[in-house]
C-alpha atoms as one frame of an Amber mdcrd trajectory, in Angstrom:
protein
 226.675 -52.862   3.235 226.246 -50.835   0.091 222.597 -50.271   1.008 223.620
 -48.720   4.358 226.123 -46.447   2.588 223.458 -45.401   0.098 221.013 -44.631
   2.911 223.569 -42.500   4.765 224.424 -40.640   1.552 220.746 -39.929   0.895
 220.267 -38.639   4.444 223.301 -36.348   4.129 222.032 -35.138   0.749 218.583
 -34.422   2.205 220.101 -32.627   5.212 222.144 -30.398   2.896 218.877 -29.326
   1.259 217.408 -28.567   4.704 220.440 -26.346   5.390 219.931 -24.582   2.054
 216.232 -24.080   2.839 217.206 -22.569   6.191 219.606 -20.197   4.493 216.997
 -19.106   1.955 214.490 -18.470   4.734 216.626 -15.548   5.889 215.698 -13.737
   2.671 212.006 -13.655   3.553 210.690 -11.591   6.445 209.374 -13.593   9.413
 209.985 -16.923   7.683 212.264 -18.188  10.460 209.709 -17.221  13.084 207.010
 -19.453  11.565 206.414 -22.928  12.928 208.169 -24.522   9.948 211.049 -22.116
  10.280 211.458 -22.912  13.954 211.374 -26.651  13.215 214.055 -26.277  10.525
 216.082 -24.080  12.868 215.956 -26.774  15.550 217.435 -29.196  13.026 220.058
 -26.931  11.480 221.295 -24.586  14.225 223.067 -27.281  16.284 225.025 -28.234
  13.159 225.836 -24.655  12.147 226.862 -23.470  15.643 230.414 -24.954  15.583
 231.029 -23.452  12.149 229.864 -20.044  13.344 232.302 -20.209  16.254 235.204
 -20.871  13.885 234.245 -18.568  10.993 233.114 -15.081  11.999 230.606 -13.244
   9.777 232.046 -10.885   7.187 229.962  -7.789   7.813 226.385  -8.882   7.267
 227.405 -11.963   5.280 227.643 -15.272   7.091 229.688 -17.773   5.083 229.635
 -20.509   7.724 226.634 -22.279   6.108 228.604 -22.589   2.892 231.463 -24.230
   4.750 228.936 -26.454   6.556 227.489 -27.606   3.244 230.981 -28.321   1.938
 231.622 -30.401   5.068 228.454 -32.381   4.335 229.674 -32.943   0.797 233.055
 -34.176   2.056 231.229 -36.491   4.475 229.181 -37.861   1.563 232.387 -38.522
  -0.374 233.896 -40.233   2.686 230.877 -42.452   3.156 230.988 -43.398  -0.500
 234.686 -44.239  -0.247 234.236 -46.304   2.913 231.250 -48.302   1.741 232.579
 -48.873  -1.778 235.339 -51.003  -0.244 232.845 -53.655   0.826
């Protein structure tokens, strides 16, 4: 059971880095329009959409990805707590 928990934690950790890469792509012109950018967007946008509905942007700053990364971190802690019981 611990191996399953470890795998889930690694996947959540990897996904948080994909979200960070997607955020950083907004700093570079036309990065999100590239084929890699579109692939990452197809992975990240469905996850970020509910957070964007709840948290409106503050001017030109969108803080919803930060909250989404925190949610991933809380999920990692929850998985660790659940699978450490076994």
